[in-house]
matplotlib code that plots the C-alpha trace (Angstrom):
import matplotlib.pyplot as plt

x = [-1.4, -3.1, -3.4, 0.2, 1.4, -0.8, 0.6, 4.2, 3.3, 1.9, 5.0, 7.2, 5.1, 5.5, 9.2, 9.1, 12.2, 12.8, 9.2, 9.1, 12.3, 11.4, 7.6, 7.9, 10.3, 8.1, 5.0, 6.7, 8.0, 4.5, 2.9, 5.6, 5.4, 1.6, 2.2, -0.7, -1.5, -0.2, 3.1, 3.5, 2.9, 5.1, 8.0, 7.7, 7.6, 10.6, 12.5, 11.8, 12.8, 16.0, 16.9, 16.2, 18.2, 21.1, 20.9, 20.8, 23.8, 25.7, 24.8, 26.1, 29.4, 29.8, 29.0, 31.5, 34.4, 36.4, 38.5, 39.7, 37.4, 38.9, 36.8, 37.3, 36.8, 40.0, 42.2, 45.0, 45.1, 47.8, 50.3, 49.9, 48.5, 48.8, 45.6, 42.6, 40.4, 37.5, 37.6, 37.3, 34.5, 32.6, 33.0, 31.4, 28.1, 28.2, 27.1, 29.7, 27.8, 24.5, 26.1, 28.0, 31.4, 34.7, 37.4, 41.1, 43.4, 47.1, 50.2, 53.2, 53.0, 51.7, 50.2, 46.6, 45.1, 43.4, 42.2, 40.5, 39.0, 37.7, 36.4, 34.5, 33.1, 31.9, 30.2, 28.5, 27.2, 25.9, 24.0, 22.3, 24.6, 26.0, 29.8, 32.5, 36.1, 38.8, 42.4, 42.4, 44.5, 42.4, 39.3, 40.9, 42.3, 38.9, 37.2, 39.9, 39.7, 35.9, 36.2, 37.4, 34.2, 31.7, 30.8, 32.4, 29.1, 28.1, 31.5, 31.5, 28.1, 29.5, 31.8, 29.1, 26.1, 27.3, 26.8, 30.5, 33.4, 36.7, 39.8, 42.8, 46.5, 46.0, 49.4, 51.4, 52.6, 51.7, 48.6, 49.3, 47.9, 45.5, 43.8, 43.4, 40.1, 38.6, 39.6, 38.3, 35.0, 34.6, 35.5, 33.3, 30.2, 30.5, 30.9, 27.9, 26.3, 28.2, 31.0, 34.6, 37.3, 40.8, 43.9, 47.2, 50.9, 51.5, 50.6, 47.8, 50.2, 52.2, 49.4, 50.2, 53.2, 50.7, 49.2, 50.7, 47.8, 47.6, 44.1, 42.6, 44.5, 43.2, 39.6, 39.8, 41.5, 39.0, 36.1, 37.7, 38.8, 35.7, 33.7, 36.5, 35.6, 37.1, 40.8, 42.6, 46.4, 48.0, 51.6, 53.8, 55.1, 54.3, 52.3, 53.8, 57.4, 56.6, 58.6, 58.9]
y = [64.4, 61.4, 59.8, 60.5, 58.9, 55.9, 55.5, 55.7, 52.9, 50.8, 51.3, 50.4, 47.2, 46.3, 47.0, 49.4, 51.3, 53.6, 54.6, 55.4, 57.4, 59.4, 60.0, 63.5, 64.6, 63.1, 64.8, 68.1, 67.6, 66.5, 69.7, 72.0, 70.3, 69.7, 66.1, 63.7, 61.1, 58.4, 60.2, 60.6, 56.9, 55.9, 57.9, 56.4, 52.9, 53.6, 54.7, 51.3, 49.4, 51.3, 50.6, 46.9, 46.6, 48.4, 46.2, 43.0, 44.2, 44.9, 41.4, 39.8, 41.8, 40.7, 37.1, 37.1, 37.5, 39.7, 41.2, 44.5, 45.6, 46.3, 47.9, 47.7, 51.4, 51.9, 49.5, 51.3, 49.9, 52.3, 50.6, 47.3, 48.2, 44.5, 43.8, 43.8, 46.4, 45.7, 42.1, 42.9, 45.4, 42.7, 40.4, 43.1, 42.3, 38.9, 37.1, 34.4, 33.7, 33.4, 30.9, 29.0, 29.9, 30.3, 32.9, 32.2, 35.1, 34.2, 36.3, 37.0, 38.2, 41.7, 42.6, 42.9, 39.5, 39.5, 43.1, 42.1, 39.0, 40.9, 43.7, 41.2, 39.6, 42.9, 43.7, 40.3, 41.2, 44.5, 42.6, 40.2, 37.2, 35.4, 35.2, 33.6, 34.6, 32.3, 31.4, 27.9, 26.2, 27.8, 26.2, 22.8, 22.8, 23.9, 21.0, 18.5, 19.6, 19.3, 15.6, 15.1, 16.4, 15.2, 18.7, 18.1, 18.1, 21.4, 23.0, 21.7, 23.1, 26.5, 26.4, 25.0, 27.1, 30.5, 31.7, 32.6, 31.0, 32.9, 30.8, 33.0, 32.0, 28.8, 27.4, 29.0, 25.5, 21.9, 20.4, 17.7, 14.3, 14.2, 17.3, 16.4, 14.5, 17.5, 19.9, 17.5, 17.3, 21.1, 21.5, 18.5, 19.7, 23.2, 22.1, 23.6, 24.5, 27.6, 29.8, 29.9, 32.6, 31.4, 33.6, 31.9, 32.9, 30.0, 29.7, 27.2, 24.9, 24.5, 23.5, 19.8, 20.5, 21.1, 17.6, 14.2, 12.3, 12.8, 11.2, 13.6, 16.5, 15.7, 15.5, 18.8, 20.7, 19.4, 20.7, 24.0, 24.8, 23.6, 26.3, 28.9, 31.0, 34.1, 34.0, 37.1, 36.9, 39.7, 40.5, 43.5, 45.5, 44.7, 47.2, 45.9, 46.6, 49.9, 48.9, 51.6]
z = [-9.8, -8.2, -11.7, -12.5, -9.3, -10.0, -13.5, -12.1, -9.6, -12.5, -14.6, -11.6, -11.0, -14.6, -14.4, -17.3, -16.0, -18.9, -19.2, -15.5, -15.6, -18.8, -18.3, -16.8, -19.5, -22.2, -20.8, -20.8, -24.3, -25.5, -24.0, -25.6, -29.0, -28.8, -29.7, -30.2, -27.7, -30.0, -30.6, -26.8, -26.1, -29.0, -27.7, -24.2, -25.7, -27.9, -24.8, -23.2, -26.3, -26.6, -23.0, -23.3, -26.4, -24.7, -21.6, -23.8, -25.7, -22.5, -21.2, -24.4, -24.1, -20.5, -21.3, -24.1, -21.6, -23.9, -21.1, -22.5, -25.3, -28.7, -31.4, -35.1, -35.4, -33.4, -35.5, -37.3, -40.8, -41.8, -39.5, -41.4, -44.8, -45.9, -44.0, -46.3, -44.8, -47.1, -46.2, -42.5, -43.2, -45.0, -42.0, -39.8, -41.4, -39.6, -42.7, -41.8, -38.6, -40.3, -42.7, -39.9, -41.5, -39.8, -39.9, -39.5, -38.8, -39.1, -38.7, -36.5, -32.9, -32.3, -35.7, -34.5, -34.8, -31.4, -31.9, -35.2, -33.6, -30.6, -32.8, -35.0, -31.8, -30.5, -33.8, -33.5, -30.0, -31.3, -34.0, -31.5, -31.7, -28.6, -28.5, -26.3, -26.3, -24.9, -25.3, -26.8, -24.1, -21.4, -22.9, -23.2, -19.7, -18.3, -20.0, -19.0, -15.4, -15.4, -16.1, -12.5, -10.9, -13.5, -14.7, -18.1, -20.1, -18.6, -19.4, -23.0, -23.6, -22.6, -25.6, -27.9, -27.3, -28.5, -32.1, -32.3, -30.5, -30.7, -30.0, -29.4, -29.5, -31.6, -32.3, -29.5, -28.7, -29.8, -28.4, -25.9, -26.8, -23.8, -25.1, -28.7, -28.3, -26.5, -29.2, -31.8, -30.0, -29.9, -33.6, -34.6, -32.6, -33.9, -37.5, -39.5, -36.1, -35.1, -36.3, -35.0, -35.3, -34.8, -34.3, -34.9, -35.2, -37.5, -41.1, -41.8, -43.8, -40.6, -38.3, -38.8, -36.5, -33.7, -33.6, -32.6, -34.2, -38.0, -38.2, -35.7, -37.2, -40.7, -39.4, -37.6, -40.4, -42.9, -40.8, -40.0, -43.5, -45.3, -43.7, -43.6, -46.6, -45.1, -44.2, -43.1, -43.2, -41.2, -41.8, -41.0, -38.1, -34.4, -32.4, -29.2, -30.1, -31.7, -34.8, -37.5]

ax = plt.figure().add_subplot(projection="3d")
ax.plot(x, y, z, "-o")
ax.set_aspect("equal")
plt.show()
């Protein structure tokens, strides 16, 4: 018993939380199953690995700032059968993140654009990628405000360092001229360095209406679309209105 207590104190000192919590259960199981010493140790180590993986995943989900979580497994494809389910499932593999590609999800209000975007973001967190979800105007206003207190570089890095940046509600209204250079900087810096998912209630061919500067607009569109090999166009009924 003295040795068992000593081992528990050692596990506590090493911060091996799962091993400490599970050691009594694992000892009992090993005795009942007549497990080898190696199998016993392996099971304890695996408990610790599983816990650390879970905690890392939970941290990534929290840091992503999703708000209400929306999982792809809960998405009702039967409501809007025009959505290409196989295309979305292919994106769940996160190959687009590894290739630094973008995804653009267009469609009218309420058809599930944000649900799909969040779902893909959650899958990315599960697979070990860092994600940040934000409404596009919230991002731009945060960066613009940071210019006043000289924290702008720190704030910009927040939107550049994640493997995947999700920009929700792109195109709800035209981008003011004073925010265009900020948006251009984010798009330019992430180009071929990190993936972007954009949700928009406007068709891509109408995005030119959002920009007052055609030169900046052209540069941004070129970078976004060049790496946007996966485009989901959602059409159909609105979940919010309960249309039938």
